C-alpha positions in Angstrom: -23.3 5.7 -13.6 -19.6 6.5 -14.8 -21.1 10.2 -14.2 -22.1 9.4 -10.7 -19.0 7.2 -9.4 -16.6 10.0 -11.7 -18.8 12.9 -9.1 -18.3 11.0 -5.7 -21.4 11.8 -4.2 -23.8 9.9 -2.5 -27.2 10.5 -3.0 -26.1 10.8 -6.7 -24.6 7.8 -6.9 -27.5 6.3 -5.5 -30.2 7.7 -7.3 -28.2 6.6 -10.7 -28.0 3.3 -9.7 -31.3 2.7 -8.5 -32.2 4.1 -11.9 -30.6 1.5 -13.7 -32.5 -1.4 -11.9 -35.9 -0.1 -12.2 -35.1 0.3 -16.0 -33.2 -3.3 -16.1 -36.0 -5.0 -14.0 -39.1 -2.9 -14.5 -39.0 -0.9 -17.4 -37.1 -3.8 -19.8 -39.4 -6.8 -18.5 -42.6 -4.8 -19.1 -42.2 -3.5 -22.3 -41.1 -6.8 -24.1 -44.0 -9.0 -22.3 -45.6 -6.5 -23.9 -44.5 -7.4 -27.2 -44.7 -11.0 -26.6 -48.0 -11.5 -24.4 -49.4 -9.5 -27.5 -48.3 -11.5 -31.0 -49.3 -14.6 -28.7 -52.5 -12.9 -29.0 -52.6 -12.6 -32.3 -51.0 -15.5 -33.0 -47.4 -16.2 -33.0 -46.6 -18.1 -30.3 -42.9 -17.7 -31.4 -42.1 -14.9 -28.4 -43.6 -17.9 -25.7 -41.5 -21.2 -27.4 -38.5 -18.7 -25.9 -40.0 -18.2 -22.6 -40.4 -14.2 -23.0 -44.0 -14.2 -21.8 -42.8 -13.3 -18.4 -42.0 -10.3 -16.3 -38.8 -12.5 -15.3 -36.1 -9.9 -16.6 -33.8 -12.1 -17.1 -35.3 -13.7 -19.9 -34.8 -10.7 -21.0 -31.9 -8.5 -21.0 -29.3 -8.2 -23.6 -25.9 -8.9 -22.6 -24.1 -5.1 -24.2 -27.5 -3.7 -23.9 -27.3 -4.0 -20.4 -24.3 -2.9 -20.5 -24.6 0.4 -22.1 -27.3 1.1 -19.7 -25.0 0.5 -17.2 -21.8 2.6 -18.3 -23.2 4.9 -20.1 -27.4 4.5 -19.5 -28.3 3.7 -23.4 -28.4 0.8 -23.6 -31.8 -1.7 -24.9 -33.5 -5.1 -23.8 -33.8 -8.2 -26.0 -35.8 -7.8 -29.2 -39.0 -10.3 -29.0 -39.0 -12.2 -31.8 -42.7 -12.1 -33.9 -43.4 -14.0 -37.2 -46.0 -11.5 -38.6 -47.0 -14.6 -40.5 -48.4 -16.6 -38.3 -50.4 -14.0 -36.4 -53.6 -14.5 -38.7 -56.3 -12.8 -36.3 -55.0 -9.6 -38.2 -55.8 -9.3 -42.4 -52.2 -8.4 -42.7 -48.6 -8.6 -41.8 -47.9 -4.5 -42.2 -51.0 -4.3 -39.3 -49.4 -7.6 -36.9 -46.5 -6.0 -37.0 -48.1 -2.3 -36.0 -50.2 -3.5 -33.3 -47.0 -5.3 -31.5 -44.8 -2.9 -31.4 -47.1 -0.7 -30.4 -48.6 -3.0 -27.0 -44.6 -2.3 -25.2 -44.6 1.5 -25.5 -48.3 1.2 -24.2 -47.4 -1.2 -21.3 -45.0 1.6 -20.5 -47.3 3.8 -20.4 -50.8 2.5 -18.5 -47.7 0.9 -16.0 -46.8 4.5 -15.4 -50.5 5.1 -14.8 -50.6 2.1 -12.4 -47.8 3.2 -10.1 -49.5 7.0 -10.1 -52.5 5.3 -9.1 -50.5 3.3 -5.9 -48.1 6.4 -5.1 -51.6 8.6 -4.9 -53.5 6.0 -2.7 -50.6 5.5 -0.2 -50.4 9.6 -0.5 -54.3 9.6 0.8 -53.9 6.6 3.1 -50.3 7.0 5.0 -48.9 10.3 3.7 -45.4 11.3 3.4 -43.6 10.5 5.9 -40.4 8.7 7.6 -39.7 6.0 5.9 -42.7 6.1 3.7 -41.0 8.8 1.5 -38.6 7.1 0.1 -41.9 4.8 -1.1 -42.8 7.6 -2.3 -39.6 9.2 -3.8 -38.9 5.7 -5.4 -42.5 5.6 -7.1 -42.4 9.5 -8.5 -38.8 7.7 -10.0 -40.5 4.7 -11.2 -43.0 6.9 -12.6 -40.8 8.8 -14.8 -38.2 6.3 -16.3 -41.3 4.1 -17.1 -43.5 7.0 -19.2 -40.0 8.4 -20.6 -39.1 5.5 -22.1 -42.5 4.5 -23.7 -42.8 7.5 -24.7 -38.8 7.2 -26.4 -39.6 3.8 -28.5 -43.0 5.8 -29.4 -40.0 7.6 -31.7 -40.9 6.7 -35.7 -37.5 6.1 -37.0 -35.5 2.8 -37.1 -34.7 0.7 -34.7 -37.4 2.3 -31.9 -41.0 1.1 -32.4 -42.9 3.9 -33.7 -41.5 3.1 -36.9 -42.8 -0.4 -36.8 -46.1 1.6 -36.3 -45.2 4.2 -39.0 -43.8 1.6 -41.8 -47.5 0.0 -41.4 -48.9 2.8 -43.6 -45.6 3.2 -45.5 -45.0 1.4 -49.1 -43.6 -1.0 -49.2 -41.2 0.0 -51.9 -40.4 2.9 -49.1 -40.0 0.3 -45.9 -36.7 -1.3 -47.1 -36.0 1.8 -48.9 -35.5 3.0 -45.0 -34.3 -0.4 -43.7 -31.7 -0.4 -45.9 -30.1 2.9 -43.9 -31.4 1.0 -40.7 -27.7 0.8 -38.9 -26.2 4.0 -39.6 -29.5 5.7 -38.0 -29.4 3.2 -35.1 -25.4 5.2 -34.3 -26.8 9.1 -34.9 -29.2 7.8 -32.9 -26.9 6.8 -30.2 -24.9 10.2 -30.6 -27.4 12.4 -30.2 -29.0 11.1 -26.8 -25.4 10.7 -24.8 -25.0 14.0 -25.6 -28.2 14.9 -24.6 -29.6 16.7 -27.7 -33.1 14.2 -27.4 -33.2 14.4 -23.9 -35.7 18.7 -24.0 -38.1 17.4 -26.6 -38.6 14.0 -25.4 -39.0 16.0 -21.9 -41.1 17.8 -22.3 -43.7 15.1 -24.2 -43.0 13.2 -21.5 -44.3 15.8 -18.9 -47.5 16.2 -21.2 -48.8 12.8 -20.9 -47.4 12.8 -17.3 -49.7 15.6 -16.7 -52.2 13.8 -18.5 -52.6 10.5 -15.9 -51.9 13.4 -12.9 -55.0 14.7 -14.6 -56.4 11.2 -14.6 -55.8 10.0 -11.4 -57.3 13.1 -9.7 -60.1 11.7 -7.9 -57.7 9.7 -5.7 -55.5 12.8 -4.2 
């Protein structure tokens, strides 16, 4: 947002503001609610007792993470608490950790598919003339941001969800060894994210999944 304000380009500021709102009020709630719902399904009601099974964004927003998104477009939501010992529908706590962690990114990818279907239905029935052009543009941005967040969170490095899935297949001693350096890993990742170095490979992967979703919805248009 700071770069957009500095540029003085009104369109750039509007698009940046919209992308921030999408992240805070659409992408984060879908992602965190999916974690909470999955934990509840596995038998743990910790997140439910804290009001996290909801799409209300204010239940999921983290103050510092929100400031980071607004100022630097790098931020996070409030982590959903999961007590894997209470997830009795699976045999091990590692499996519970992996399943609940994977639910967030999968929710973003699946919701991207839903938004794409809505977009294509509108294109086929209404078209993109007049005000509908802005509706289609908004949907396209939502799809891109939602999908990118899902793909990014599959990164198998702490503290991302992908690491919880990856650690489920590691011996316990290696898990604790890696977790000793979680804070340093996080700082390094934030630096890489801010410099944009990670955007190239993740943009490529996001585009690949976007193409697959587009192929799956070819029956619409």
